[in-house]
N, C-alpha and C positions, 0 to 999 in steps of 0.2 A: 604178458607185458609188452612184446613187440607188437602183438596184434592191437593191444590198446594204444600204443603210440601211432600206429598207422591209422587207427580210427580217429584219434585226436587230430592228427594231421590232416586227414581228409575233411573233418569238420571245420578246421581252420581254413582250409583253402576254399570250402564252400561259402564260409562266412565272408572272406575276402571277395570271393566272385560276386556275391549278392550285393555287397557294398559297392563294388565296381559298377554294377549295373544300375544301381540307383544314382551314383554320380554321373554316370554316362547318360542317363535319361534326363537329369537335371540340366546338365550342360548342353544337352543337345536341342536347345531351343531353335525353332526353325523361323527365320525372318526372311521376308520377300518384299522387294519394292518394285514399283513400275515408275521410272522416271522418264519424262517426255519434255523435249524442248522445241517449240514450233516457232520459227522466226522468218523463214523464207516464203512468205506469203505471195501467192500469184496475183491476187485480185484485191489486195488492200496493202496498207503499209506494212513494210517489213521491220522485224525487230532485231537489233544487232545482238542482244544478250542471250535469248534463250539457249542457243546451242551451246554456249560456254557455261550457262547456269546448269544445264542437264549433264553435261560432261563432269563438271566439278562436284556436283551433288551425288552422281553415281559413284564417283571414286570415294568419297567421303563415306557413303553408306556401306560400300563394300568393306572398308576398314572397320566398320562397326558390325560386321557379320552378317550383312544382308546379301541374299542372292538378289542381284539386280537385273531386271529387264529394262533395257534402254532404248529409247527411239528418239531421233532427231530429225526435224523437218519431215513429219509423217503426212503422207496423203491419207484420204479417207479410208481406204481399203487397209493400208498398213496400221493405221491408228486402231481400227476396229479389231484386226487380227491380234495386235499386241494387247488390247484390253481383254479379249477372251483368254489369252494365255495367262494373263494376270488373274483373272477370275478363278482358273483352275488351280494356279499356284497358291492363292489366298486360301482355298478351301482346304489345304494341308498345312497352313502356316499358324504358328503362335503370334506372330506379329507381322502386320501387313501395313505397307506405307504407299500412298500415291502421291507423286510430286509432278506439278505441271507447271511449266513456264511459256507463255504464248498468249495469244489473243483468245478472248472469251466474251460472252454476253449473257444477258438475262432477257427473257421474253415471257410475260405472263407469270413472272415470279419463278421461272425454271431457268437453271444456269446451263449454258452450253459451252463446250470446249470446241476450238476451231482447227480442223485439218488445214494444211497449207494449201490445198487445192480448192478450198470451200468458196463457193459462190453464194450470194444472198440476194436474190431478186424478189423473193416473197417468202412468207413463212413456211411454205412447204420445204424449201431448201434447208430449213434447220433440222430435217430427217438426216441430212448429211453430217451434222455434227455429233459430238459425243455428250450425252446428258451426264452432268455431274451426279444426278440422283442415281443413275445406273452404277457409277464408280462407287458410291457410298454403300449401295446394296452389295457389291462385289467384297467391299472391305469388311462387311459384317460377317463374312465366313471364317475369319481368322479368329483363333480361339481366345487370346488374351488381349491384344492391344491393336487398335486401328488407328492410323493417322491419315489425313487428308490435307495436303498443302497446295494451295493454288497461288502461284505468283502470276496472276493473270488479269488483274483488274485494270488493264491498260486502255486508254483511249482506243476505240474501235469504229473507224469510220464506216464500216459496212453496217453498223446499226442505223446509221442515217438513211442509207439506201432502203433498208427494210422499213423505216418510218414513213418514208415517202410512199412506198408500195402500199402500206398498211392504211393510209388515209388518216384523217384527223381523229375518228373515233378510236381506233385500235392502236394508234401510235403511242398512246399513253401507257400501253402495256410493255413498251420497250424502255426499261430502266437503265439509268447510268451505273456503270460497274457492274458488280454481281449482287444477287439477292442472298441474304443471309442464310446459312445452313446451320441448324441446331444440331449439335453432336449427339448421336445416339448413345446409349451406355456403353462404356469401354472405348470410346473414341475421342480423338483430338482432331479439331477442324481449325486450320490457320490459314487465313487469307492475307495477302500482302498489304491490304488496306481495309478499312471499314466498308461494309456492304453500302452500295449505291455511290461509292466514290471511286476515283481513278488514281492508280498508282503511278509512281514515277519509273522510267526506264534506266535512269542513271546514265554516267558518262564512262564508267570503267568497264571492266571485263564482265562483271556481274551486276544484276539489278540491286538497288539498295537491299530489298527483302533478302535475296539470296546471299548476299554478302554478309548479312547478320546470321542467316541460317548456317552457312558454312563455318562461321566463327564459334558457334555455340553447340552444334549438334554433336560433336564428339567429346564434349566435356562430361566428366563423370558426375553429373548432377541428375536429379530426379527429373523425369521427362517434363512434367508440368512446369518446373522451374526453367528448364531449357527454352520452352516455347515462350515463356513470359520474359526471359532475357532477350529473346530474338525481337519480341515486339517492342520492348523498351529501347533496344539499339536502333530500330527503324525509326521510331519516333523522335529519338535525340538527333540522329544523324540528318533527318529531313527538316530540321529546324522546327520540330513539332507541328509539321503539316501533314504527315502521313502516319496514321495509326493503324497498325495490322489488326483484323478482326480475329479474335481467339475465342473458341468455344471448347471447354474441356468437360467431359462426363466420364470421369475414371474415379474408381475407389481403390485405395491403397496406393503404392508408390511403384514406379517402374523405372529401371535404369537401363539405357542402351549401352552405356559404358562405365557402369559402376559396379560395386561389389556384389550386388543381388538384384535379380528380377522377381517381382511379386505378381502373381496372377491377378487379373482383375476379378473382384469379388462377384459371385453370382448374383443373378437378379432376384435376391431375396428381399422382402419388405424390410426397409430400413428407415430410421428417422432420417429425413433430409437435412443436410447442413443448413444452418441459418444463413440466409443469403445476405450479402453485403448491400445495404441500401443505397450505397454510392457508387457501385461498381460500374454502372452505365453513365454515371454523371458527366465524365470528361467527354465521352463521344456524343451525348446529347447536347452538351454545351456547344461544341464545335459546329454542330448543325444548326442550333438555335442563333448563335452568334453570326453564322454565314447567312441565314435568312434576314436577321437584324430588325425584326418587326416587334412591335409591343406585344403582340400575341405570342410570338415564339418565346420571348423571354419570360413572359407570365406563365406559360406552359412549363418552362424549365424550372421556375421556382415552385410551381405547385407539385412537380414530381420530385424535386430534390431540395426540400427547404433547408436541410441542415448539412448539405455538402459543400465542398470547397468552392463552387462557383456561385453559391446562393447570393453573397454580398455583391459580387460583380453584377449579377442579374438585377438585383434591386437598384443598382446605380444606373444600369442601362434604362431600366423601366422609368426611373425618375427623370432622366435626361430626356427620354422621348416624350413624357407626359409634359415637361416644361416647353419643350420644342413645339408640341401641338398646341399648347396654350398660347404661345406667342404667334403661331402662324395664322394667316388670314383664314376666315371661316369658310370660304368657297373658292374654288378655281385652284386649290393647291397642287391638284395633280396636272395642271397645265403650266407649272412654273418653267418646265424645260421645253415646251412646245416651240417648234420652229424648224429652221434649216441649220444643219451643222456640218462642219468639215471635219473629217476624220483622217488622221494620219497613223499609219502602222509602220512601226520600225522594229525589224527583227535583226538582232546581231548574228554574226557567224556562228554556227554551232557544229563542231566536228568538221566534216568535209562540206557541209551545207553553207553556201554562201549567204551574207546578209542582204537584206534589201529593205526599201522604203517604198510605200504605195499609199495613194490617197483614195479616200471613198467620200461619197456624199451620203449624209443621213438626214431622215426626217423623224421628228418627234411629234406625235399626235396623241393628246390626252394621255401623255405620259409613256406611250409606246414608242420605242426606237426601232427604226429600220434603216440599215446602211447597206449600200452596195456600189460597185464600180460605176462611175460616170460614164465609162464607154461600155455598153451592153454587148459589143461585138467580140470582146475579149474571151478566150477560151479558159484563161486562169482567173477563176471566179472567187469572189469572197462576198458572203452575206452575214450580217450581223443583226440580231433581233433580241429584244428584251423589254421589260417593263421597269421604268425608272420610278421608284417610290418617292414620296416627298422629301425623304432625308437624302436622296441622291445616291444611296449605297446600293449596289446591285450586281447581280452575275448575269451576264450576257451570253448568248450562244452564238457561235460562229460556225459556218460550214462553207464548203466550196469544192472547187476542183484544182489540182495542182497545175503549175505551169512547167517550165523548164526543170529537169531533174536536179540540176546543180544547185537549186535553191531549196531542196528537200532534204530533210534529216536522214530519211531512209532511201534516198535515191529513187524515189517512186516515179513511175513513168507518167508523162504528162497526161493529165485528164483523170488522174486518180481522185476519188473522193476522200475528204478529210473533214474533220470537225473537232472543236474544242471550246472551252469556256473562257470568259473574261471577267475577272473581278474589277469592277470600275467604281469610282466615286465621282459624282457630278456635283458642280456648284451651279450658279445661275447662268453663266456664259461660258464656263470652261469645264473640262473634266479629263481624267486620266485613268488609265487601266493597264492590267498587265495579263498576259496569257498564262493560263494554268498548266497546259500539259505540253510535254515533249521538247519545246525549245523556249527560250526567253524572247518575248516580243513585248514592246511598250506601245500603248495607244493614247493619242492625245485627241480630245474632243474640243472644237472650238465653235461656239454659236455665231452664226452670221449676223 
C-alpha cells in the first residue's frame, strides 16, 4: 500500500511537472525589437523628434515584454552593426518589430533609411544607406509575427541634390516620400503617411504618428485593431491631411498585451477573404482631388463607382465640364501668362524667427518660374510649377538656407531645402500655403 502511494505521488508529481513545462513554453514567447531614432544629421535638415520618439517607443515595448535593441543618431557603421545584431536576434524570436524615426527616401521604387553621417552627391552614395527591403527580409526570420514601422516620410532636402546630379532623365526615379511596401504573410507594415506623401514632424515631444503609436501600442487589443486605431488617430489629429499607410497580412489574432497570443497560421492554401472594394477609396480620392483634373476625377469614379466619394467625384466632373464649356476655345493655358510679384511670409515657428521676402515670377504658357530678384544672394529660393486653366496647382520650391536663426532646425547657412506649395490662382491674383515643416503664406500679384 505504501509502495502504491509512493507510485501515485510520483505519477502526480510527474503530471504537474509536464504541465509546468507546457505552461512555461507557452508563456516564454520571445519578442525582440530594433528601435532607431536619427535626427542629428550632419549634411541635411536636423529633426527634433526622432531621439524622443525612439526613447519613448523603446520604453513602451520593454513594458510589453520585448527585448529592445536601441540606437539614437546612428552613423553608417553603427546602424549597420545594429541591424546585423537585430537579424541574428530575429532568427530566434517569435515576434520581431523594427521601428525607425528619421529621414528616408525612395529611389527607383526602393526605400532607404538614412544614417546621420550620410551624404548624397550621386546614386552611388545610396550604398551608405540601409535598404528597407533588407530589414523586411530580416523580419521574416521571426516565427509568428513581424512588424515594420517607419515614421520617416519626412521632407528630405538631400533628395533634391540627388535629382540635380541624376539629370532630367533619371530624376523621375526619385519619388516623394516612400514607396509602398506590401506586407508579406504574417507581417504588419505601417508608414506614418501614405506612400508618395510627406509626414509632419509635429511641434511636441513626439511626431504625430509616434504620439498615436504610444497611445495605443500597450492597449489589450488585437494587434490589427491597434494599428487601425493608430492610423485613425493620426488622420483625425492632422485635420484629415495625414493618413498612415497600413498593410496587414496576418491570419488569426495576436495580442501584445492581451489574454492570448495566437500563432500565425502556416502558409497552407486557404480561401482568401473577400476584399473590400472601397478599402482604398479614401486614399485614391485624396490623390485625385489633389490633382484636380477631369481625368483624375473620372479615374476615381471608374475605380470606385459605389464608394463614399463617388457622388463628390460626379459633382467635380460636372463642374469642370461646365467650366470648360464656358471657357474660350483657345489660349486658355495662357490666362496667367505674364510677370508676377510673389511675397513669401513665414511666421515664427519654435525658435525660428519669422520673415518676409519678395520674388519675381514669370508665367509662360502656364508654366511658372519664380526666383530672387537679386541673383547674388546666397539665400536662394526657386519656385516652379504648371498652372492649369482652373488655377488650382501644387508648386515645387527649393533653395539654400540663409542665417540659421530663420530655419526651423537651426540648419547651417547654405543647407539645401525643398517643399511644396498648394496654390490657387485667379486672373490677376493668387494665394498659396507651404505644406511641410513650417507655416508660410504666399501671395501672387500680376503686374
